[in-house]
N, C-alpha and C positions, 0 to 999 in steps of 0.2 A: 535660894541657894545660888551663889555666884559660880560661874565657870569661866576661867580666863587662862590665857597662855602668856607667859612672861619669858623674856630673854634673860639668860644668865651668862655672865662672862667670868673667866678665870678658871673654869673647870679644865683639867688637862687629861683626865683618864676616867675609866669606868668606876674606879674607887671614889673619885670626887662626886660623880653623878649619884652613886649609891648613898653617900653621906648626906647630900642635899635632900634626896628623896626621903630617906628615913627620918631626918630631922624635921622636915615639914609635916610628914605623916604623923609624927608624935605630938604635934601641936593640937590643943583643944580647939575645935571649930573647923579644922581641916578634915574634910571627908575623904579626899583622895588627892595625892600628888604623884605625878609621873614625870620623871626627868628624861629628856631625850638628848643623849650626849652628841648625837650626829649633827643636830642643829642648835645645840646649846640653849635649850628651852625647857620650860616646865609647864605642864598643864595642871592646874589646881582647881578642885571643887571645894569651896569653903562657904561657911556661914558668916556673912559680914557683920551679923549681930553679936557674934562671939569673938571673932578675930578680925583684925584690920590688915590691909595690905602692908602697912608700915611694920607691923609686928612680924609678919612673914619675912619681909625684906631684912629686918634686923637679925632674924635667926640665920638667914643665909649669909649675911655679912660676918656674923660671928664665926663662921666656918672658913672665912677668907675669900668669899666669892661675892659678886655683885649681881643682885636681882633688880632688873630695870622695871620699875612700877609705873612711873609717870612718863617715861621716855616714849617718843614716837618711833615708828618703824625706821624713819630716816635717821634719827639720833642714834638708835641702836646700831644701824648699819655703819654709821660714821665711826662709832666706837670700835666695831669689829674691823673696819677698814684700817684704822690707825694701828690697832694691835697687829694686823697682818703685815703692815709696813714695818713695824718694829721687829717682827719675827724675821722678815726678809733681811733687814739690816743686821740683826744678830747672826743669822745663818751665814750671810756673806762674809761678815767679819771673822766668824769662827773658821770658815773654810780658808780664807786668806792666811790666817796665822797658823793653821794646822798643817798646811801643805809643807812649809819649810821644816816644821818639827818632824814630820814623817820622813822627809828626805834625810835630815840629819840623823834621826834615830835608826833608819834602816840602811842608808847608803853611805853617808859621810860621817860615820861614827867616830873617826879618829881625828877630826879637825880640832884645833885648840879651843878650849873652853866650850866644848859641845854641850855639856850638861847645863852650863850657865845660860847659854843662848836658848836652849829648849825651855829652861825655867822661865826666862824672860818672855818668851813667846806664849807659853802655856798659861801664864798668869792672867793676861787679859781675856783669853778664851774662857776660862772658868769664871772669873769674877767680874767681867764686864759684859761679854757677849752671852755668857751663861748664867748671869746673876739672877735671872728670873727663876731658875730652878732652885737656887738657894733661898730666895725670898718665899717662894711657895712652900718649900719644905719647912722653913722656919714657922710659917703661919700654921701649918699642920702640927708641928711639934708643940707649939704654944697651947693647942687644945688637945694635946696628947693623942694625935692621930698621925697616920702615915699614908702616903699615896705614891703614885708613880714618880713624882719629883724626889721623894725620899730615897728611892732606889738609885736615881741618877746621882744625887748629891753624895750619898754614901760611897758609891763605887768610884766616882771621879776624885772625891776628896782623899780616899784611902790611897789611890794610885798617885795622886799629886803629892801629898805630904810624905809618903814613903820615899818618893823620888827626891824631894827636898832634903830629907834626912840623909839619904845616900850621897847627895851632892855636897852637902856641907860637912858631914861626918862619914866619909867613905871608909875610914879605918875601922869603924865599929863592926862591920861585917867582914872586912878583909882579914882582920886578925883571927877571925873564927874560921878562916879558910873558905869564905863565901865571896862571890863576886858582887860588888855593889851596883846592881842593876838600877836603872831609872826607867820610869814609865810615864814620862811627860807626854810622849806622843799618844799613849793610850788614853790618858785623861782628856787631852784636847780633842782628839779625833772622835771619842765617844760623844762629846758635846756637839761636835760638828755634824756627825751622822744623825744623832737624835734630832737636832735642829732641822736638818734637811728632811728627815722623815715627817716632822711636824708640819713643815711648810707644804710638802706634797699632800699630806693628809688634809690640811685646811683647804687647799685648792680643790681636792677631790670632794670633801664634804660640802663645799659650796655648790658643786655641780649636782649633788643629790637633791638640793632644794630648788633646782632651776625651774621646776614646774610651778612652784609658788611664785617665784620672781616673774615668770612669764605671765601668770594670771594677774599679779599686782601691776605689771606694766601695761595691762590692757586699758586701765582707766586714765584718761588724759588729765593733765594738771589744770588746764583752762578750757572753757567752753564759750560758745557764742550764744548770748541770751537776748531775747527781745524785751526791751524795757517798756515801762508804762506808756511811753510816747510812741511806741512802735518801732523804735530805732534798735539797730544791732549793736551790742556791746560785748566785749570780751571780758569775762570774769573768771575768778578762781573757782575751781570745782567745789570748794568748801562753802561758797556763798550761794550755791544753787539750792532752792527749796522746792518742796512738793507744790505743783501747780504752775511752776515757771515754764515758759515756752522757749525751747532751745532750737537753734538751727544746726543741722548736721550736714556738712558738705561732703562731696565725694572724697573717699579715702580717709575720712575722719573716724576715730574710735568713738562709739556712743558712750556717753559718760554716766547715764542714769537709766533706770528702767522707766519706760514711758510708752505713750500711745501716739501714733502718727495722727497729726491734725491737718497736715498739708503736704502735698507732694507724694512721690512714690519712688521706689528704688529696689535694689537687691542688696541683701545684707549677709555678710559672711559670719555665720554663727559657729564656725568650726571650733574655736578655742573654748567654747562653753559646751556645745553639744557633741563635738567630735565628728559632725557631718560636714564633708568638704563642699557640698553643693550650696551656693548662696540661695537664700530664701527670699521670695518676692514679698515686698511690703507695700501695702496700699493704705489709704486713710482708714483709721480704725484698728490697724494691726498693732500688736505689741512688739516692742523692741527692748533689748536688754543691754545693760552696761557691759562693756568689754567686747561687744561685737563690732564689726567694721562695715561702714557704709561703702558700697562698691561703686555705684554709678551716680544716680540722681541726687539732687539736694532736697531735703525735706525738713519739716518742722515737727517736733514732738513736744507733748505735754508731760512734764516730769511727774511720775506716779510714786516712785521709790528712789530715795537718794541715800548716799553714804553707806552705812552698814546694813541698810534694809534691802539693798539690791540683791538680785540673784547671784551676781558675781561675788559680792561680799560674803554671802552665805556659803558659796562654794569654797572660797579661799579659807574661811574659818573652819569649814568641815575638813578640808584637805589638811590644814595645819594640825587640827586635833587628831586626825587619823594617823598622820605621820609621827606624831608624838606618842601614840598609844603603844602598848607593849603586847607582843605576841606571847602566848602561853609559854613557849620555850625560853623566853627571856627571863622568866622568874628563876629558873635554875641557874642561868648565867649570872644573874645579879647576886645570888647567894655565894657563888664561887668567887666573884669579884670582890665581895665584901671581906673575904678572909685571905685574898690572894697575896697582898703585900706582906702581911705578917708571916705567912707561910714561907715566902721567898726569902725574907730576912733570916728566918730560922734555918732554912736549907743552906744559905750562904755561910752562916756561923758554924753549922754542922760540918760543912765541907772544909772550913778552915781548921777546925779541931781535928778532924780525921787526917788531914794532910800533915798537921803538926805532929801527930802521933806516928803515922806510917810513912811519912814523906822522905825519910832518910836525910842525906846531906843537904839537899835543896828544899827541905821541908818548908821553911819560912817563905821562900820565894813562891813555891807552888801553892802554898796555903793562901797567900795574899792574892795571887793571880786567879785562883779558882773562886775565891770569895767575890772578888771584883767582877769576874765574868758572869757569875750567877746573878748578881745584882743588875748587871747591864742587860743580859739577854732576856730576863723575865719581862713579859709585856701584857698587862691587863687590858691595854687599849684595844688590841685586836679582838679580844673577847667582848669587850663593851661595845664595839662598833659593828660586830658581825650581824646582829639582828636589826638594829635601828636604821642602818644605812640601806639595807635591802628593803625594809618596809617603806622608808621615805621615797626611794626610787620607784618601788612598785605602786604605791598610792599615787605618786605624781604622774606616772605613766598612765595609770587608769584614768585619772582626771583629764589628761590630754586626749584620751579616747572616748570621753563622754560618760565615764563610769565613776560615780562618786562612792568611795568606800569609807564607811563610818569608823571602823576600827581595825587594828591589826589582826584581831582574832578571826574576824570574818574573812579577811584576805587569806589567812593561813588555812582556814577550813574549806574555802570554796572549791579547791581542787579535789576534795574528797566526795563532793556531791554525786549521788547516784540516782536520785529521784527528784524531778522538778515538777512542781504543781503550778499550773498556769490558770489564772482567772481569765475567762474568755473576753469579756467586754473591756475594751481599752488596752488589753494586753496583746491578745492575738488579733483583735479587730481594731479598727481605727478609732473606736470610741466616739464616733459621730453618727449615731443612728438616724436614719431618715425613713419617713413613711413612703412606701412604694405603692400600696393599694388600700382603698377604703371601700367597704361594701355596706350600704345602708339597707336595712330590712324594712324600713318604713318610708313613705313618701310624704305623708301629711305632717305639717308642723316641723319640717326639716330644719328651719332656721332656729327654732326653739331648742331642738336637741343639740344642734351645733353649739349654741350658747352654753348649754348645760355641760357638754363635754369639754368645751374650752375652759369653763370655770373650774371644773374638777381637776383637770390636768394642770391648770395654772397653779393650783394649790399644792400639787404633788411635788416632791423633791427628786423623784426618780428620773434618771436621764432619758428614759423612753418617753416620759411625759413631755419633756421639752420638745422632742421630735414631733409629737402630736400637736402641741401648741404652735410650733413653727409652721406646720402644714396647714392648719385651718385658720391661722391668723389672717390669711389673705381674703377670707370670705366675709369680712366686715362683721365678725362676731363680737359679742360684748359679754362682760361678766354679769352673772345674775346672782341674786341673793341666795346663799346656801347656809346650812346649819348642820351641826353634828358631824363635822368632817372627821374622818378616821382613816388613818393609814394602817393597812393590814400587812404586816411584814412578810415579804416574799410572795405576796399574792396580788395586792392592788390597793384600791381605796374605795371608800363609800361615803356618801353625803346625802343630806336631805335638801331637796329643792321644791318649794311650794308644797310641803308636806308629803312629797313623794320620795322614796328611797332609790338612789341610783348607785351603780357600781361600775368601776373601770378596773379591769385586771385580767389575769390569765384564766385559762379554762378551769383550773382547779378552784378558783374563787366562785365562778359561775355555777359549777357543779355543787359546790358546798352550800350555795344558797338555793339549790333545787330549782334553778331557772331553766325552763325548757329550751333545748337547742335542736333546731330542725335538722333533717338529714342534709339539706342543701348547705347549711352553714358548716356542718361537720365535714362535708366533702371539700368545701372551700378551705377550711382550716388545714385539712390534710394536704391539699395541693400546695398551699403556701409554705407549710412546714417542710415539705420535701425539697423546697428551694432555699432552705436554711433561713427562713424569715421568722421573726418572732411575732406571735399573734396576740393582739389585745382586743378584749371584748368590752363593749359599752352596753349596759343593760339596766332596765328598771327592775323592780322586784318581780315583774310578771314575764318580761320577754327580753330577748336580745335586740338591741336597737341598731347596733353597727359592729362590724369587725374591722380591725385595722392591721395591716401587715407592715412590719418595720424591719429594715435590713441594716445591719452594721457590717460593712464590708471588711473582709480580711485585709490586714496590712500586706503590702507587696513583699515584705521581708519575712513574713511569718513562716511560710512553707520551707524556705531555705534554712531558717533558724532552727526549726524543729528537726529537719533532716540532719543538720550538723550536730545538734545535741544528741540525737539517737546514735549517730556514728561514733560518738565519744562514750558509748555504753551508758547513757543516762536515760532512765525510763521517764518519759514525758506524760504527765497527767493533766487533763483539762477539767475544770469545774465551771458549771454554768447554771444559771437560774432558768434557762430555756427548757422547753419540753424535750422529751426523749428523741423525737424525730428530728428536730432542728439540731440538737446536740450531735446526733449520729451523723448527719450530713456534714457538719463543720469538722467533726473529728475525722471523717473519711477524707475530706479535702486536704487536711493537714497530715494525714497518715498517723494520727494519734490513736494508739490502741486502747489506752486507759482513759476513760472519761466518766463523769457523773453529771446527770441532768437534774433540773428542778432542785438545785441545792440552795438552802437558806444560808445567809451570811454566817449564822452561828454554827452551821454544819461543817464549814470549811476547816476550822481549827481541828475538829474531830477527825476529818479525813487525813490531815497532816499527821496528827498524833498516831493514827492507825498505821501509817507507813513507817513512822519512827519505831513503833513496837515490833515491826518486822525487821528491824536492824538497819533501816535505810538512813542515810544522811540526806535530809530533805531541804530543798530550797523552795520557798513560796514566792511567786511573782504576782503582784497585784498593784492596785492603785494607791496603796498605803493608807486609805481611809476606810472604805467599806470592808477591806480585808485585814484590818488591823489585828484582829484576834488571831487569825491564821498566820499572819506575818510574825507575830510575837511567838507563836508556837514553833515555827520552823527553825531549823538549825541555822540557815542563812536566809534572811529576808531581803527581797529585792523589790523596790518600788519603781514603777514606770513614771518618769518625771513629767512627761508632756511639756517639757521646756520650761515650765514655771513652777508648778506645784511639786516641789522636790520631795515632799514627805520625809524630810530629814529626821524628824523625831520618831518615826515609826520603823523605817527599814534600815538594815545594816549596809545595804548598797542601793544606789539609785541610778537607773539608766536615764540620763537626761533627755535623750532624743526619742525615747520609747521604741528604739530599734532592738528587737529581741536578739539579733546577731551579737549585740554587745555582751550578752550573757556568756557566750562561748569565749569572747575576748577576755572577760573578767576571769573565767575559769583557767584559761591558758596562762594568764598573767599570774594568777595565784599559784599555779603549778611551778612556774619558773621562779617566782619569788621564794617559795618554800625550798626549792632545790638550791637556790643561791644562799639562803640562810644556812642550810645544812652544810654546804661547801665551806662557807665562811667559818662556821663553828668547828667543823672538822679540822681545817687548817690551823685555826687559832689554838685549839686544844693540842693537836699533834705537835705544833711548833713548840709549845711550852713543855709538853710531856717528853719530847726528845731533846729540846734545846737545853733545859735546865740540868738534867743529868750529865749531858756532854760537857756543859760549862763547868760543872763540879769536878770534872776529871774522870768520869766513869771509864772512858776508853784508854786512859793512860797506862794502866797495868797490862793491857792487851797489845797496844801498838805504839805506845809512847806519845799519843796525841793529846795535846793540851790546847784548848781553844784560846786564840788570841782575843783579849778584851775588845780590840778595835773591830774585829770581825763580828763579835757579839753585838756591838753597838749598831753596826750596819744591818745585821739580821733583825734586831729589834725594830729599827726604823722601817725596814722593808715589810715586816709582818702587818703593821697597821695599814700601810699604803696598799698592800696587796688585797686586803679584805675590802677596803673601800672601792678600789678599782674593780674588783670582781662584782660588787653590787652595781656599779655604774654600767655594767654590760646590759642590765635590764632596760636601760634607756633605748637600746637598739632592738628590743623585741618588737616584732611585727613590721619592721622597716624593710 
């Protein structure tokens, strides 16, 4: 299955986005299509064996829009830039011609040939500077559809041609005792106001995707590479391959993921991890595309290039998340799909009612109310309310080192009231080290070191790595072993020279009925009281050695847990350690709820039990061992450790592994949801109040009839206000 994001140009409102989305979803081979009006893109999951990109592109083209399949980011940006320049030209032209029309229509009404002058000025506003509205409306009409442009064209055309009729044949109304009003200023100013609104909206929408642009701007266009002769050459970034050696100079942006092979420096990784303090890098250290070299010059060997880098994955993930839909958006989409036909129906109804009940000025009032209803209605505000807030929220999270996979998790995060933390690598540094070793035998010590080294070398458990690193300095060597077996949650066993050996926890040794002396028990209790994990190495007859391993708490863990608790979130800790060790660590962190000696398969059950109690549960783990529990949780959070982002498992990823970022994500979720609600409230209220007022509902009570020009300004302002409100999220936490 293919998953891709494509840019779409030509969409003007939520109705357009809905048509593109429904048309693509109706195609055989398209699993899911989700259109984001805020950044004019569509995320499509499709089966390339059933449907091609060209077929999807053709479907979108038949609706009157352009789906960019083969275009590069630069080419799409160039198309958008040209369109923005055209919009500026049209807006400026409409304003220049509309100002004198307004002055004549409102102030200098008695000058000679006033109507003809306004007619001459209004014509280019509608049919030159506003011709794109007519073109778009005609495209929709050809496929028997309507959209926002349809409303604009109907309203301005009615006002314009009614005015032309009254200018050329004024006697038609005069003989009936009516004044031959003209509304050239209304038709022109509506175009001008809507164009201004669109211009401001496009500028604001561009700001909502600034996080993506910032991330994309982190990769340099060219790099310095060492050629086969050892000479330095400047090459384009697309020519860099895995294995190339690149020179990174002070102040340079690192172009690829790689490993230091020469030199040392400090690297600013804040744009990826959200951490402001530069990280020291020496030979052997990993560096990532998009980070910035601060001081020294060094050389790196390219390990991942292009779309394989951490930065590329982050950009792709943020793009996908920004284009995803929050659950509340489904209701908005349904409303938007019927919005324009309903508005046209209301405008016709208001015309009929005014013609019946309007008295002497019935025709004038009927036309004005119909035009005003068409002008004031705005599906754009509804369509932009949710996606703009999601785009800014997801982008802001990325700037803070939190990758959010979809809008649903962002919307849900603020409701979390129970947080389950895996201990190792989440609360602790995830770098266990041996602190103590006690051998119970003295004879053949080297032999047993070799056996222990061999068994732990074969194990995949992180604690085994700590043992291997510790005894690797004693000139140990691998010995021949057979029947190696990993015992989940307990340890390992293997045969060496026809003898059975075990390395694991106390539970494994007790299960095998191996004798443990009182001295060993006392030592195990002493080490456990210091929050150390105990490993026992034994033959089938006796314990040969006990090893204490410590994984230090992260410096940020205590503060992070306190902050979570202060937000009324119950913090739970799960660990495979024994009860005593778990109790000590829980005490150090102030965690009331914890469970020790937990098997990986038990974690999902623990999460499910909390959910049965009515809790909204977040699970925090490494995204691999905890995958079942992460899948079970309402919100899953992976600790990224800088490289292994676990994107396919978790809904959120903390790149820097700093638990304080969880509170950041929750606060951002709360503010994003609040912004969405504000946007939707104002978008709905605007239409609920605006359309009846435009239809003339207040006229019987106070004689008020809304001017179409004011309606045009209000419509333009509604979209701009929604996008501007979303942009306030960019200043969260500043």
